[in-house]
Each structure stands twice: as C-alpha cells, then as structure tokens.
C-alpha positions as CSV (number, residue, x, y, z in Angstrom):
1,M,-40.8,244.9,139.7
2,A,-43.2,245.6,136.8
3,V,-42.0,249.2,136.7
4,S,-38.4,248.1,136.5
5,L,-39.2,245.7,133.6
6,I,-41.0,248.5,131.8
7,R,-38.0,250.8,132.3
8,L,-35.6,248.1,131.0
9,L,-37.8,247.5,128.0
10,V,-38.0,251.2,127.2
11,L,-34.2,251.5,127.5
12,D,-33.7,248.5,125.1
13,L,-36.0,250.1,122.6
14,I,-34.1,253.4,122.8
15,I,-30.7,251.7,122.4
16,A,-32.1,249.6,119.5
17,A,-33.2,252.8,117.8
18,I,-30.0,254.7,118.4
19,I,-27.5,252.0,117.2
20,P,-28.8,251.7,113.5
21,I,-28.8,255.5,113.3
22,A,-25.2,255.7,114.5
23,L,-24.1,252.9,112.1
24,C,-25.7,254.7,109.2
25,Q,-23.9,257.9,110.1
26,T,-20.4,256.4,110.1
27,E,-20.2,256.7,106.3
28,A,-22.0,260.1,106.1
29,P,-20.2,263.3,105.3
30,S,-18.4,265.2,108.0
31,P,-20.5,268.0,109.5
32,A,-17.8,270.5,108.2
33,S,-18.8,269.5,104.6
34,D,-22.2,271.3,105.0
35,S,-20.5,274.7,104.7
36,C,-18.7,273.7,101.5
37,N,-20.6,274.5,98.3
38,G,-18.1,272.9,96.1
39,I,-16.0,269.8,96.3
40,F,-15.2,268.7,99.9
41,V,-12.0,266.7,100.4
42,S,-10.9,265.2,103.6
43,Y,-8.2,262.8,104.9
44,A,-8.7,261.0,108.1
45,Y,-6.2,258.8,110.0
46,T,-8.2,255.9,111.5
47,D,-5.7,253.4,112.9
48,G,-2.1,252.3,113.2
49,A,0.3,250.1,115.0
50,Q,4.0,249.3,115.2
51,I,5.2,246.4,113.0
52,P,8.5,244.5,112.9
53,P,11.3,244.9,112.9
54,N,11.9,246.7,116.2
55,L,14.4,249.4,115.5
56,K,15.1,250.9,118.9
57,S,18.5,252.2,117.7
58,D,16.9,254.3,114.9
59,P,13.4,255.4,115.7
60,T,13.1,257.4,112.5
61,E,13.3,254.2,110.5
62,Q,10.8,252.3,112.7
63,P,7.9,251.0,110.5
64,Y,4.2,251.5,111.5
65,R,1.1,250.2,109.9
66,F,-1.5,252.9,109.1
67,E,-5.0,253.0,107.9
68,S,-6.7,256.1,106.7
69,T,-9.6,257.3,104.5
70,L,-9.7,259.9,101.7
71,T,-13.2,261.4,101.1
72,V,-14.2,263.3,98.0
73,L,-17.8,264.7,98.2
74,N,-19.5,266.7,95.5
75,N,-21.6,269.5,97.1
76,G,-21.5,271.7,93.9
77,L,-23.9,272.4,91.1
78,E,-22.2,270.4,88.4
79,E,-21.1,266.8,88.1
80,L,-17.4,266.2,88.8
81,K,-16.0,264.1,86.0
82,S,-12.9,261.9,86.5
83,W,-12.1,263.2,89.9
84,R,-8.4,263.5,90.9
85,A,-7.2,264.3,94.4
86,F,-3.7,265.0,95.8
87,V,-2.5,263.6,99.1
88,G,0.8,265.0,100.4
89,F,2.3,262.0,102.1
90,Q,5.4,263.0,104.0
91,H,6.6,260.1,106.1
92,N,8.1,257.9,103.4
93,E,4.8,256.1,103.2
94,Y,4.6,252.7,101.4
95,L,1.1,252.3,100.1
96,V,-0.2,248.7,100.0
97,S,-3.7,249.2,98.9
98,A,-6.3,251.9,98.0
99,S,-9.9,250.8,97.5
100,G,-11.8,252.9,95.0
101,A,-8.8,254.6,93.4
102,V,-5.7,254.2,91.4
103,L,-2.5,256.2,91.2
104,A,-2.9,258.8,88.5
105,N,0.7,258.5,87.3
106,G,0.1,254.9,86.2
107,T,2.1,253.2,89.0
108,G,0.6,250.0,90.4
109,L,0.4,249.2,94.1
110,P,2.2,248.5,96.4
111,T,4.6,251.4,95.9
112,N,6.3,254.3,97.7
113,V,4.2,257.4,97.8
114,G,6.4,259.6,100.1
115,G,6.5,263.1,98.8
116,G,2.8,263.0,97.7
117,V,0.8,261.5,94.9
118,V,-2.4,262.1,92.9
119,F,-5.2,259.6,93.0
120,A,-7.8,259.0,90.3
121,G,-11.2,257.3,90.8
122,Y,-11.6,253.7,89.8
123,P,-14.1,252.1,89.2
124,S,-16.2,255.2,90.2
125,T,-14.7,258.1,88.3
126,D,-17.5,260.7,88.3
127,L,-19.4,262.2,91.3
128,K,-22.9,263.4,90.7
129,T,-24.6,266.3,92.5
130,A,-27.2,266.3,95.3
131,I,-29.6,267.9,92.9
132,E,-29.6,265.2,90.3
133,T,-29.6,262.4,92.9
134,A,-31.9,263.8,95.5
135,G,-29.1,263.9,98.0
136,D,-27.9,260.3,97.4
137,V,-24.5,260.3,99.1
138,T,-23.5,257.0,97.5
139,Q,-23.5,258.8,94.1
140,M,-22.1,262.1,95.3
141,Q,-19.2,260.8,97.4
142,V,-16.3,258.4,97.2
143,Q,-14.3,257.1,100.1
144,V,-10.9,255.6,99.5
145,K,-9.6,253.3,102.2
146,F,-5.8,253.4,102.4
147,L,-3.6,250.7,104.0
148,G,0.1,251.1,104.1
149,T,3.3,251.6,106.1
150,Q,4.8,254.8,107.4
151,F,8.1,255.4,109.1
152,G,9.1,257.2,112.2
153,V,5.8,258.5,113.6
154,A,4.8,256.7,116.8
155,S,1.7,257.1,118.9
156,P,0.4,259.5,120.2
157,N,1.6,261.5,117.2
158,V,-0.4,261.1,114.0
159,P,1.2,260.7,110.5
160,M,-0.8,263.3,108.7
161,P,0.0,264.5,105.1
162,T,1.2,268.0,104.4
163,N,-1.8,268.8,102.2
164,V,-4.9,267.4,100.5
165,S,-6.5,269.0,97.5
166,L,-8.6,268.5,94.3
167,V,-6.4,268.7,91.2
168,N,-9.1,268.7,88.5
169,D,-8.7,271.6,86.1
170,G,-10.8,274.7,86.9
171,F,-10.9,274.4,90.7
172,V,-9.2,276.3,93.4
173,C,-8.9,275.0,97.0
174,S,-8.7,276.9,100.2
175,K,-6.0,276.2,102.8
176,P,-6.6,272.8,104.5
177,T,-7.8,272.9,108.1
178,M,-7.3,270.3,110.9
179,Q,-10.2,268.8,112.8
180,G,-8.5,267.6,115.9
181,N,-5.2,265.9,115.2
182,S,-6.3,263.1,112.9
183,E,-8.5,264.7,110.1
184,M,-7.6,267.3,107.5
185,Q,-10.3,269.0,105.4
186,V,-10.4,271.4,102.5
187,C,-13.1,272.9,100.3
188,C,-12.5,273.4,96.6
189,T,-14.7,275.6,94.4
190,K,-14.9,276.6,90.8
191,D,-12.2,279.0,89.7
192,S,-14.0,282.0,88.2
193,N,-10.8,283.0,86.3
194,Y,-10.3,279.6,84.7
195,K,-11.2,279.5,81.0
196,S,-10.9,276.4,79.0
197,N,-10.0,276.8,75.3
198,I,-12.0,273.7,74.5
199,T,-15.8,273.4,74.2
200,I,-16.8,270.9,76.8
201,D,-19.5,268.4,75.9
202,D,-22.0,268.0,78.7
203,E,-21.5,264.3,78.8
204,F,-17.7,263.9,78.4
205,L,-14.5,265.7,79.3
206,P,-12.5,267.2,76.5
207,R,-9.5,265.5,75.0
208,Q,-6.3,266.7,76.5
209,N,-2.9,267.5,74.9
210,G,0.3,265.6,75.8
211,D,3.6,264.5,74.4
212,L,2.0,261.2,73.5
213,T,-1.7,260.1,73.7
214,I,-3.2,256.6,73.7
215,M,-6.9,256.1,72.7
216,F,-8.7,253.0,73.9
217,D,-11.8,252.7,71.7
218,V,-14.3,249.9,72.1
219,T,-15.5,249.3,68.6
220,R,-17.8,246.3,69.0
221,T,-19.3,244.8,72.2
222,Y,-21.0,241.6,73.1
223,E,-22.3,240.1,76.3
224,S,-19.0,238.4,77.4
225,N,-16.4,240.1,75.2
226,Y,-15.6,243.2,73.1
227,W,-13.2,244.4,70.4
228,A,-11.0,247.4,71.2
229,Q,-8.8,249.5,69.1
230,V,-5.7,251.1,70.7
231,T,-4.1,254.1,68.9
232,I,-0.7,255.5,70.1
233,S,-0.1,259.0,68.7
234,N,3.1,261.0,69.1
235,H,2.7,264.8,69.4
236,N,6.1,265.9,70.6
237,P,8.3,267.3,67.8
238,L,11.3,265.6,69.5
239,G,9.6,262.6,70.9
240,R,10.2,259.1,69.5
241,L,9.7,255.4,70.3
242,D,11.7,252.5,69.0
243,N,10.6,248.9,69.6
244,W,7.8,250.3,71.8
245,M,6.4,248.1,74.6
246,L,3.0,248.9,76.0
247,S,1.6,247.5,79.3
248,W,-1.4,248.0,81.5
249,D,-3.3,246.3,84.4
250,W,-6.5,244.4,83.9
251,M,-8.7,245.2,86.9
252,Q,-11.5,242.7,86.5
253,G,-9.9,239.5,85.4
254,E,-10.1,240.3,81.6
255,F,-7.9,238.4,79.2
256,I,-6.8,238.8,75.5
257,N,-8.3,236.3,73.2
258,S,-6.9,237.5,69.8
259,M,-5.1,240.5,68.3
260,K,-4.4,242.2,65.0
261,G,-1.6,244.7,64.4
262,A,0.4,243.8,67.6
263,Y,1.1,240.8,69.8
264,P,1.8,240.0,73.4
265,D,5.5,239.5,74.2
266,V,4.6,236.3,76.0
267,L,1.9,233.8,75.0
268,D,0.6,232.6,78.4
269,T,-2.7,231.1,79.3
270,T,-1.7,229.6,82.6
271,D,-3.6,232.1,84.8
272,C,-6.8,231.4,82.8
273,I,-6.5,227.6,82.8
274,F,-5.9,227.3,86.6
275,G,-7.9,230.4,87.5
276,E,-11.5,231.7,87.6
277,Q,-11.5,232.3,83.8
278,G,-11.0,228.6,83.1
279,Q,-13.9,227.7,85.5
280,Y,-16.3,230.3,84.0
281,Y,-15.4,229.7,80.3
282,Q,-15.3,225.9,80.4
283,G,-16.3,225.6,76.7
284,L,-13.6,228.0,75.5
285,D,-10.5,226.5,73.8
286,F,-7.7,228.3,75.7
287,S,-5.1,226.9,73.4
288,N,-6.1,229.7,71.0
289,V,-6.1,232.4,73.7
290,L,-3.1,234.8,73.5
291,N,-2.5,236.1,77.0
292,C,-4.0,235.8,80.5
293,E,-1.5,237.9,82.4
294,S,-3.0,240.5,84.7
295,R,-0.4,242.9,83.3
296,P,0.4,242.0,79.7
297,T,3.1,243.6,77.6
298,I,2.3,244.3,74.0
299,I,4.8,244.7,71.2
300,D,4.5,245.8,67.6
301,L,4.7,243.4,64.6
302,P,7.4,243.6,61.9
303,P,6.6,245.1,58.5
304,T,6.4,241.6,57.0
305,K,3.1,241.0,58.9
306,A,1.4,244.2,57.6
307,N,-0.6,242.4,54.9
308,D,-1.1,239.2,56.9
309,T,-4.8,238.3,56.8
310,T,-4.8,237.0,60.4
311,L,-2.4,239.4,62.2
312,G,-2.2,242.4,59.9
313,L,-4.3,244.6,57.6
314,I,-4.6,247.3,60.2
315,P,-3.7,250.8,59.1
316,F,-0.6,252.2,60.9
317,C,0.5,248.8,62.2
318,C,3.5,246.6,61.9
319,R,6.5,249.0,62.0
320,N,8.8,247.1,64.4
321,G,7.6,249.5,67.2
322,T,8.9,252.7,65.6
323,I,6.9,255.8,66.2
324,L,8.5,258.9,64.7
325,P,8.0,262.6,65.7
326,P,5.4,264.4,63.6
327,S,8.1,266.9,62.6
328,M,9.9,264.0,60.9
329,D,7.1,262.1,59.2
330,P,3.5,262.7,60.3
331,S,2.3,259.4,58.6
332,R,4.6,257.4,60.9
333,S,3.9,259.2,64.1
334,T,1.0,256.8,65.0
335,S,0.7,253.1,65.7
336,V,-2.6,251.1,65.9
337,F,-3.7,247.6,66.9
338,Q,-6.9,245.8,67.7
339,M,-7.7,243.2,70.3
340,N,-10.6,240.9,71.4
341,V,-11.0,241.0,75.1
342,Y,-13.0,238.6,77.2
343,K,-14.6,239.8,80.5
344,M,-15.5,238.2,83.8
345,P,-18.5,238.4,86.1
346,P,-20.1,240.6,87.2
347,A,-19.3,242.6,84.0
348,I,-21.1,240.1,81.7
349,N,-23.1,242.7,80.0
350,R,-22.5,244.3,76.6
351,S,-22.8,247.8,78.2
352,E,-20.5,247.0,81.1
353,L,-17.2,248.4,79.8
354,S,-14.1,249.4,81.7
355,P,-10.7,250.2,80.4
356,P,-7.5,248.8,81.9
357,Q,-5.5,251.0,84.3
358,N,-1.8,251.8,85.1
359,W,-0.6,252.3,81.5
360,N,3.1,252.4,80.7
361,I,4.9,252.7,77.4
362,S,8.7,252.6,76.8
363,G,11.2,252.1,74.0
364,T,14.9,251.6,73.5
365,L,17.2,254.7,73.8
366,N,14.0,256.8,74.0
367,P,12.6,259.3,76.5
368,D,10.8,258.0,79.6
369,Y,7.1,258.6,79.6
370,Q,4.7,258.9,82.5
371,C,1.1,258.1,81.7
372,G,-2.0,259.3,83.5
373,S,-5.2,257.3,84.2
374,P,-7.8,256.7,81.4
375,V,-10.4,259.5,81.0
376,R,-13.7,258.9,79.4
377,V,-14.1,261.2,76.3
378,S,-16.5,261.5,73.5
379,P,-16.6,258.4,71.2
380,S,-14.0,258.4,68.5
381,Q,-15.1,258.4,64.8
382,F,-13.5,256.3,62.1
383,A,-13.7,256.3,58.4
384,N,-16.1,253.7,57.1
385,P,-14.0,250.7,55.9
386,S,-16.5,250.0,53.1
387,G,-15.5,253.3,51.5
388,L,-18.9,254.9,51.9
389,P,-18.8,258.7,52.7
390,S,-19.8,258.1,56.3
391,N,-18.1,257.6,59.6
392,S,-18.5,254.9,62.2
393,T,-18.5,255.8,65.9
394,A,-16.9,253.9,68.7
395,V,-19.1,252.4,71.4
396,A,-17.0,254.1,74.1
397,S,-13.7,255.9,74.2
398,W,-11.0,256.6,76.8
399,Q,-7.9,258.7,76.5
400,V,-4.6,258.2,78.2
401,V,-2.2,261.1,78.2
402,C,1.6,260.4,78.6
403,N,4.3,263.1,79.0
404,I,8.0,262.9,78.8
405,T,9.5,262.8,82.3
406,Q,12.9,262.4,83.9
407,P,12.6,259.8,86.7
408,K,14.5,260.5,89.9
409,G,17.9,259.0,89.7
410,A,17.6,258.1,86.0
411,S,20.7,258.5,83.8
412,P,20.8,259.7,80.2
413,K,21.3,257.2,77.4
414,C,23.6,259.4,75.2
415,C,26.4,261.9,75.8
416,V,28.2,264.8,74.1
417,S,31.8,265.7,73.7
418,F,33.0,269.2,72.7
419,S,36.0,270.2,70.6
420,A,37.1,273.3,68.6
421,Y,39.5,274.5,66.0
422,Y,41.4,276.6,68.6
423,N,42.2,273.7,70.9
424,E,43.8,270.4,70.1
425,S,42.2,268.6,73.1
426,V,38.7,267.2,73.1
427,V,36.5,267.8,76.2
428,P,35.1,264.2,76.4
429,C,31.8,262.9,77.7
430,R,31.4,263.1,81.4
431,T,32.5,260.3,83.7
432,C,29.6,257.9,84.1
433,A,27.4,260.2,81.9
434,C,25.0,257.3,81.3
435,G,25.4,255.7,84.7
436,C,28.2,254.1,86.7
437,P,28.9,250.4,86.5
438,S,27.1,248.6,89.3
439,T,30.4,247.0,90.5
440,P,33.2,249.3,89.4
441,S,36.6,247.9,89.3
442,Q,39.3,249.0,91.7
443,T,41.2,250.7,88.8
444,C,38.2,252.9,87.8
445,S,37.1,256.1,89.6
446,T,33.4,257.0,89.3
447,S,34.0,260.5,90.7
448,A,37.2,261.6,88.9
449,T,36.8,264.2,86.1
450,A,37.1,262.9,82.6
451,I,40.5,263.5,81.0
452,L,41.0,265.6,77.9
453,L,41.6,263.5,74.8
454,P,43.3,263.7,71.4
455,S,40.7,263.8,68.6
456,E,41.7,260.4,67.3
457,A,40.7,258.8,70.6
458,L,37.0,259.5,69.8
459,L,37.2,256.8,67.1
460,V,38.0,253.9,69.5
461,P,36.0,252.3,72.3
462,F,36.7,253.7,75.8
463,E,38.4,250.5,76.9
464,N,41.0,250.9,74.1
465,R,41.8,254.6,74.8
466,S,44.1,254.2,77.8
467,A,47.4,254.4,76.0
468,L,46.3,257.4,73.9
469,T,44.9,259.1,77.0
470,K,48.0,258.7,79.0
471,A,50.3,259.7,76.1
472,W,48.2,262.8,75.5
473,A,48.3,263.8,79.2
474,E,52.1,263.4,79.2
475,L,52.4,265.5,76.0
476,K,50.1,268.2,77.3
477,H,51.3,268.1,80.9
478,L,47.9,267.1,82.3
479,N,47.4,265.6,85.7
480,L,46.4,261.9,85.7
481,P,44.1,260.8,88.5
482,N,44.8,257.5,90.2
483,P,42.7,255.5,89.6
484,M,41.7,256.7,86.2
485,P,38.1,257.9,85.6
486,C,35.4,255.4,84.5
487,G,34.0,255.6,81.0
488,D,30.8,257.3,80.0
489,N,28.9,254.0,79.6
490,C,26.8,255.5,76.8
491,G,25.5,253.5,73.8
492,V,25.5,256.7,71.6
493,S,28.0,259.6,71.8
494,I,27.9,262.8,69.8
495,N,30.9,265.1,69.1
496,W,30.2,268.8,68.5
497,H,33.2,270.4,66.9
498,L,33.5,274.1,66.3
499,Y,35.0,274.0,62.8
500,T,35.6,277.6,61.6
501,D,34.8,281.1,62.6
502,Y,34.9,284.1,60.2
503,S,33.7,287.6,60.2
504,R,30.5,286.8,58.3
505,G,29.8,283.2,59.4
506,W,31.0,280.1,61.1
507,T,30.7,276.3,60.8
508,A,30.4,273.3,63.1
509,R,30.8,269.6,62.5
510,I,28.6,267.1,64.3
511,T,29.6,263.4,64.4
512,I,27.3,260.7,65.8
513,F,28.8,257.4,67.1
514,N,26.9,254.3,67.8
515,W,28.7,252.1,70.3
516,G,25.8,249.7,70.9
517,E,24.7,246.4,69.3
518,T,21.5,247.9,67.9
519,S,21.4,249.8,64.6
520,F,19.1,252.8,64.3
521,A,16.9,253.2,61.3
522,D,15.5,256.6,60.6
523,W,17.6,258.2,63.3
524,F,17.4,261.9,64.2
525,A,19.3,264.4,66.3
526,A,18.5,267.9,67.5
527,V,20.5,270.7,69.0
528,Q,19.3,273.7,70.9
529,M,21.4,276.8,70.1
530,D,20.3,279.6,72.4
531,K,21.9,282.4,70.5
532,A,23.0,281.0,67.2
533,A,19.8,279.3,65.9
534,P,18.6,282.4,63.9
535,G,21.8,282.2,61.8
536,F,21.3,278.6,60.8
537,Q,21.8,278.0,57.1
538,K,22.2,274.3,56.2
539,A,23.7,271.0,57.0
540,Y,25.7,269.5,54.1
541,S,25.3,265.7,54.7
542,F,22.1,265.7,56.7
543,N,18.6,267.0,56.2
544,A,18.3,269.8,58.7
545,T,15.7,272.4,59.5
546,A,14.9,274.9,62.3
547,L,11.8,273.6,64.2
548,D,8.8,275.8,64.4
549,G,7.4,276.2,67.9
550,V,10.5,274.7,69.6
551,N,12.9,277.3,71.0
552,N,16.1,277.7,69.0
553,T,16.2,274.1,68.0
554,I,17.7,272.6,64.8
555,F,16.4,269.2,63.8
556,M,18.6,266.8,61.7
557,Q,18.0,263.5,60.1
558,G,19.9,261.3,57.6
559,I,19.3,262.0,53.9
560,E,17.7,259.2,51.9
561,G,20.2,256.3,51.8
562,L,22.1,257.6,54.8
563,N,19.4,257.4,57.4
564,Y,20.7,254.2,59.0
565,L,23.1,254.4,61.9
566,V,24.8,251.0,62.0
567,A,25.8,249.2,65.2
568,E,29.4,248.8,66.4
569,T,31.2,246.2,64.3
570,D,34.5,244.3,64.4
571,A,37.5,245.8,62.7
572,A,39.2,244.3,59.7
573,N,41.6,242.5,62.0
574,P,39.5,241.8,65.2
575,L,42.3,240.1,67.0
576,K,44.5,243.2,66.7
577,D,42.3,246.2,66.1
578,P,39.5,247.6,68.3
579,R,35.9,247.5,67.3
580,V,34.5,250.2,65.0
581,P,31.5,252.3,65.9
582,G,28.7,253.2,63.5
583,K,29.2,256.8,62.4
584,Q,27.3,259.6,60.7
585,Q,28.8,263.1,60.2
586,S,27.9,266.5,58.7
587,V,29.2,270.1,58.6
588,I,26.6,272.8,59.5
589,S,26.9,276.4,58.4
590,F,25.7,279.5,60.2
591,T,25.6,283.2,59.1
592,K,26.3,286.1,61.5
593,K,24.0,288.5,59.6
594,L,21.0,287.7,61.8
595,T,23.1,287.3,65.0
596,P,25.3,290.5,65.2
597,G,27.8,290.5,67.9
598,I,27.7,286.8,68.5
599,N,30.8,285.4,70.2
600,V,31.1,281.9,68.9
601,P,34.3,280.7,70.7
602,A,33.0,282.0,74.0
603,G,30.1,279.6,74.1
604,A,27.5,280.7,71.6
605,G,28.8,278.2,69.1
606,F,28.0,275.2,71.4
607,P,24.6,273.7,72.0
608,S,22.8,274.1,75.3
609,K,20.9,270.9,74.7
610,V,21.4,267.9,72.4
611,F,18.9,265.1,71.6
612,F,19.3,261.8,69.9
613,N,16.1,259.9,69.0
614,G,14.2,262.1,71.5
615,E,16.5,261.3,74.4
616,E,18.3,264.4,75.9
617,C,22.0,263.7,76.1
618,S,24.5,264.5,78.9
619,L,26.6,267.6,78.1
620,P,30.2,268.4,79.3
621,L,30.5,270.8,82.2
622,V,33.2,272.9,80.5
623,L,33.9,274.2,77.0
624,P,37.2,274.0,75.1
625,T,39.6,276.8,76.2
626,N,40.9,279.3,73.7
627,N,44.7,279.0,74.2
628,S,46.8,281.7,72.6
629,Y,49.6,279.3,71.9
630,R,49.0,276.1,70.1
631,K,51.5,273.6,68.6
632,S,51.0,272.7,65.0
633,P,48.9,269.5,64.7
634,V,51.2,268.3,62.0
635,M,54.0,268.1,64.6
636,T,51.8,267.0,67.5
637,I,50.5,263.8,66.0
638,P,53.9,262.2,65.2
639,V,55.1,263.1,68.7
640,L,52.0,261.5,70.2
641,L,52.5,258.4,68.2
642,L,56.1,258.1,69.4
643,I,55.1,258.5,73.0
644,V,52.4,255.8,72.6
645,I,54.9,253.4,71.0
646,F,57.4,254.1,73.8
647,M,54.8,253.5,76.5
648,L,53.7,250.2,74.9
649,M,57.3,249.1,74.7
650,Q,57.7,249.7,78.5
651,Q,54.7,247.5,79.3
C-alpha cells in the first residue's frame, strides 16, 4: 500500500513538472525555425467550424469559421524594423480580427482579404535579435492571431494560403514548405544583391518615395496629451487633390482636443462623454473638445481662415483642400495642420507615443490613393519660428506613403471624344465611361456602342442630344440600336480634335467641358503622345510644357485669368434651351522636324492617355476614319437642321 502511494506521488510530481514545460512551449518557435538564420515566417491553421447558413445546394459558398496564427521570428543578425508579411489567402476569406497587426494597405477590419494581403506590425513593429535580447523570444517574435470566415473548404480539408513571405525590402524568401497539412513555413534571408540608394540610420528606417507622403510629427509631448503636425506632400507631377479629406483610425482611445490649419468634418464628443474618456478625464470640459470619433475625417480650412489667430497661422494651410502637383506650383503642393491629441491609459506617459493607423486620403474628381501603414523614421526638423538660425527637431516622426491606384471595379471620372478634320462625325465618349446608372431605364442600353455624333452635339448635355443623334444617324446612314446607348455619365469630358495636317507640321484643338455642379480653380490637363510629343511647339490659349521625367507627356493649365473652369449653368432661356457646360479651349501646334515619317491621321496625332486634374480619363476604342469622300460641311449642317425640324414636327 505504501509502495503504491509512493508510486502515485512520484507520478503526480512528474506530471506536475511536465505540464508547465508543455504550456511554456506552446508559444515557442517551431523546431523548423532553428535551421533558419534569417527571418522565419509561418502560417498555422488552428481551428475551424461550419457556420450558418447551411448551403447544401452550393457547397462552394458554404461559410466556415477559421482561426490561424501568423508567426514572424527574427533569427538574424540585425533588428527587423517595421516588419511586413504577405499571406496569400485564396478562399475568399473575410478577416474579422488580427491581433498584433494591421493591414498594410490602410484598410480596416473586418474586410475581404481573398487574393492575399500584406500585414504590418502594430503595436509591435520591430523585432530584435537573439543577440541583443539574450534569446528573449517575446522581443524577437510576433504572433498574429487571425479570426475570420472562409468559403467552401470543409473538414478534413484545410484552408491554407497559397504563400507566405516577408515583404520588407532587401530580403529574399525560399519556397514555402508544408509541415503536415496545417502549417506553412518559409525562411527569408538578406538579399546580397540588394543595394539601397539611401544611407540607413541605425535607429530608423529611411524615408520612402511615393506619389504622396504624409508625415506625422509629434512636436510637443506631455503626460496625457501631445501636439502633432501633419504634413501632406504631393510628389507626383500629375497628381492632385481638391477638397481633400483625410481619415485614420485611433487605436488606443485617443481624441482630438483642438486643431490649427484644418478641422474635423463633424464636431462630435458623444463617444467621449458616454465612454471611457469621459470617465477618465472628469475635469475636462468636453464642450471645447473637437472630435471623439475612433475614425475622424479631417478637412482643410478656407483661405479666409489663414490668418485666424485661433484656427490659422500655420504655413501651407487653409487652401480649401487643394494640393497641386509640384510641376504646376511647388509652393502649393503641400498642406499642413496641427492638432492637440489626448491619450488614454495605459499610454499616460510623455514618452508613450503611437501614431494612428489605416490612413486614407481622397478628393473630388481626383485619383484614388492607397496608403501604407506608418513607418517610424528619423525625427523631422523645422525652421525655428523665432527666426533664429537653428532648427527644432520633432520628438518622434512617422511617414505614411500613399500611391495612386485603380481600385478593382472603379470607373474613371472623365472621358474623351475624338474628332478630325477629315471626318464630319465625332467619336463620342464610351457608353457608361464613368459608370452605368444603378437603375438604368428601359430605354437605355448599358452595353450598346456609343453612336457617332455631329460636332454641335458636343455642346449640349447628353439628355438633350437625342434628336441631333437620330438625325445624324439618318443623314449618315448609321444603324441605331434599340434601346439607345446610355450616356457617359462623366462630370468632365474632353474633345481632342485633329485640326490640320501639313508637310511640316500639324495642329490639334483640345476642348474641356465641365458638366458638373462644381467649378475647378487652377485646373490642369495632360496628354500622353507616344510618337508626337518630341514635336510639341506651343498651346495658344493655355500654358503648356513637355514634362521632364514623364514619358511623352504634355502638361497644360489655364493662363492667368483663364484658370477657372466654371460649372454647368442655365442657358439664357432655361425653359427652352439646354444647360451650358463650362468650357476651355486651345489649339496646340506640332512640328514634324523632330518626328520624321509620323503618320498623324493614322493615330499618331491622338493621345494614348489623357488626364484631368490627375484623374486618367476614359478613351474611345476607335479613331475617326479617314473617308475619301466627304460632303461639304456647309451643305451638311442645313440638311441636318431640316431633318431635326422634320423629326420634331412628327413627335
């Protein structure tokens, strides 16, 4: 009996000793990581189950809950700064949460990540080495816990990604390998062929280039709050923002107390008053607080506030949200504002600083931008406001890089029509060039090809062109689809007309129409001429120049006094006549001396890309045809008018 008790006691001691060891090892690196002398990345599927609804009729659409873990471990000799890892999700995954990381493209959760996505570390962005931490895995490694929904992969199959890898610059990853059927592993090492053209500070990553950059500089810091300066800089020669709107996500309950140079689009303190902020800051007068939203939207101030002692007096502020390309005006390619931010526990410490995440910036009739996650960089320096010959340094600085992108399924916001001296018909903007109506009428086809037009039809809104279009089709013996094509639905349209063509040179005429309700101050347009750009001479009613560093592109803007493209207005007799678009027009001349053998009518005289205020416009799919027989326009216009009058009398 005594022996049995002793055996049981010994067994209990062994079990008690084994269990803590096993528990400690659950978060330890995989044994396969020992052979990786670089950055070890793994993705492990941990759990999953079917969730409603039950779609027996279509198993590929059946949703399943999944849980998985992404591990990034630094086994190298150098600290990994601002780690970023790619996970090639392939089962239309809908990610609900990711602990310890954010999406590097600035998208918040939950969101669809099917097709793969890059993750960036937050709040832990850097991974130290074993050498500098004596092998402390908690400082060397990050584990991101994923929770989401995948579609179509039922047990015992495992919904694994196509690939996992490290995407930091200067690393190369081997081919991922599978450990069983639920874990994918890869080792990434320094690329010996990678050479950075920027000298890297040992403490911070170098600043990166992009179409647009945003600096988040903490200039003053206190125990419970800090002042930050946000600088938006445009670097793209064709990029532009009008009425910019900037948004981000506060990650730790921060709120905006006051601002200079910009303002929230909504003054809302509800979340503070009824939330944890109100309980913690009981002595703070929240009637003076500007915004407590977890995702605020910031807008620029009008020029009238530039010298306001409370809201203005910030260099480069207060321009109605207009940021011009540096090729147009370098002094107006930047926008700046400052804000006072209050923090929440446990960050009540003057050195505990963290930037907001998931940045997004947009404008009206401007390109779409995709912004990365903030990256800690060397502190910015500013000129001393007292005028002394010294600079002041920010307490901490982060850089957000944004690049122009074309979102999947997004439509352009402007379109182009083509015409030429050798053809009386205009090739109009494409049907639904800027998107189809959400509920098209039964008398409008979204798929029919746009019908050739007479030139005078370009001067009237689409809804008023029916009679002219039908009369022209009858005169030119063109087929009319039934139903008729929908309009282009664009707020801005541009007509490129091949005006003349001689042995030594040629000319084109560009006309910009504004069909919207918003006027454009300081507008610009650009055309990419693949073969004709070297022969560009001048524009007669615009300021125009060939852009350096941008392939075959001619940049145009209004001359002083004509740089305002007005909105569509009522005609002199609005009850009878159609509305009138805002319009700007110029003739452009080219020489053939630098482009010998150029065939202008065959296509070289038409642009391959057209931009308006930075937005790339939709182009026609065909060019005007060069017919050998053409009726005199002097005879055609009266005949067209007679046909229109006859058709109207028949209605």
